[in-house]
N, C-alpha and C positions, 0 to 999 in steps of 0.2 A: 573868303575868306570867304555848310557849304551858303552864296552869293555873293559876297565875293568869297566867302567860304561856304562850305556846306555846315549844315548843323552837326554837332558835335557836343560830347559831353561837356557841362559847366559852360553852357553858350558859347562856343567856339562856332557862331552862325554864317550861314549863307546868307550872300547877299542876293541872287539867284538869277539863272536861267538868260536866254538870248534870244531874239526874233531873228529876222531874216537879216544876213550879211552880204555884202557885194561881194563879189569874185573877184578879190584880193587876193595875193599869193602870200600865204601864210609862210613864215622864215622861223627856224627853229630859234631859239634863245636861253638863255639862262638869265634870271636875275637874282639878286643876294639883296635880301632885306634885313634890317634891323628890327627886331621883333621885340614886344612887350606883351608878356602873358601870365595871366595869375599872379600879376605886380612884380615878376620877374625879367630881366632882360634874356633875352633869345637871338637865336640866329633862325633866319626863314631863308628858303631858296624856292624859287618857282620856276620850272622848266616847261618848254614846249619841243617835243622830239618826232620827227617823222619816223614811223613804222611801215611795215609792207602794206600793200594794196591800198595805198591812199589814206591809210588811217595815221592818226595823230595822238600821242598820249601827253595829257597836261598834266601837270604834278606839283604839290605845294607842300613842302615838309617846314615843319618850325619844332625847335627842340631848344630845352633849357635843361637846368640840373632837376628842375622838379617834373617836366612832362614834355611829351613828345606826340606829336598829332603829324599823321601824314593822309593825304588826298591823292586820288588819281583818278583822271577819267581817259577813257579810251573814245575817239570820236573819230566821225568822218565828215563830209561835206556832200549833201545832195539838194539840188534845186535851190542852191542860195541859203541854205538852213546847215549851221553844225548840229548834229545828231551825236548825242551820247550813245556808247554802245554797251559801254560795261564801266562799272566805276569800284573803287575798292577804299574807303575809310578805316583808318585803325587810329587809336590813341592810347597810351599808356601815361595815366596819372596816378597820383599816390591810392595806392589799394585797390585798383580798377586797369582792366584793360578792356578795349571793346573795338571790335573789327566789325563791319560792313559791307559787304558786296551787294550791287544792283547789276540787273541784268535788262536793257532796253531793246526787245525784239519787234523791230519795226516790219518783219513780216507778217506777224500777230497784233501790231501795234497794243503791245501790252509790257508794263515795266513792272519787275518783280525784286523781292530784297531778299537777302539772307545772312544767316549770322546773327550778332547779338540785336536783333531788332526784335519790338512785340509782336505778337501773332497779327495784329490788326492794323500793323504797318507792312506786312509781307506784300501786300497786292494780292492780285493785279490790278494796276491802276491803268485804265485808257490811255494810249499816246494819241496827241494830235500833232499834225506837221507844225512845226517851230517849236513845240516842247524843249527844254534842255534841262540837264540837273544844274544845281548851283555852281559849282566850281567854274564853270565857264561863263558865268557873268564877268569875272575880270577882263576876258576878250570882248564879249558882245559890248560892255562898257564903253571901252575904250574905243572902239569904232564909230559907236551909234553917237557919243561925243562927236566925234571928229566929222562926222557927216549932218550933225545937227538933227537927227532922227529921235523920235520920242522915246524915251526911256521904261517902256512898258513890256513886261516880261509873263511868261506863265512858266514859273518851276514846276518840274515833276520831279519830287526828291525826298529820301527818308518816309516813303510810303505814303505819300501825300501830294495836292496838287496845291498851288498857291499862285495868285495873279500878284505882282509887284509893280511897282510905280516909282520911280525916280525924279528928282526935279534939281536943277541946276540952282544953286545957292550962293554963288558968286565964283571970284577967282583969286588965288593965292601964288607967292611966288615960292619955289620949292627949289632943292639944290639937289641935280643928280649928277654923279662924278664930277664934283666940284665946281659945275655950271648952274646956274639960274636960269629956272625957267617957269613959264608962267601955266599954273595947272587950273583947271577947270573942277569946282567943287560940287559933285551931287548928293542928296541924301534921301534916306527913306526912313520914316518913321512908323512904328508898329508898337502902339502902346508905349511902355518904359525902354525901350529899345529904340537905338537910332544906328544905323548902317550908314557910311559916308566912303565916297572914293574921290581920291585927287587925280585927272587925267591930265596929260601933260601931250602937247603935239607932237607926232611922230614915236610916239612910245606904244609898243603892241598892249601893255597893261598899267594898270594904275602905279602912279609913283608912291601913293600910300593909301592904305586900306583901314578904317577903324570902325570896331563894331563898339557901342557904347551901353549900358544898361542900366538903369536907375540912376542914370547921371554920371556915372563912373564908368572908364576905360576898360573895357574886358580884352580887349585883343588888338594891337596897334603894329602896324606892318609899313616901314618905310623903305623905300627902295635906296640900295646905296651905289648900285651898279648894274648895267645890262652888258651882256657879251652874247 
């Protein structure tokens, strides 16, 4: 959501970035989600697709009759790290459209942003090894929970740097494709915002992502199927 998602208007937030990952073979997938956004039901689709040159494109789309959100990150893997190369965020909500593009130049170790972004958020921001944008947190948390690694990340997104830490808060039974699975629940609290993910064994992304603000659900994505 960007972290689990990137920061988007009306607090569609990111739950954020990834540290080093093991050399596991990534596989393309499409995950269909039941979504709730701005108090209305919506459909969500998350995909991972291979591109030329060892690159991957990771995309999330959420749409209902009131709003449409799209987030996409092009990335590769270097020395055990997933590295964002570029990203595009777009949103259409009543009376407002927004589009932001990001470029992660690892040759010069700088990230820059363009489009509908404030001048002080355009960068450049200095990159460090292991830095990620927020959308990739979905892949990071799924792998790090399974491996029992600490859930600590440095996000470089939306023209800023932010350190994020999540903690395991319990386990819950979820239903995916009609089957019950035991998921690990992790959470991060930042002021009046809470970002929660449920991770199930063998799943490449969380089976549920929830953003809460002021004690109310702002965005909720629950997986229906994975193919």
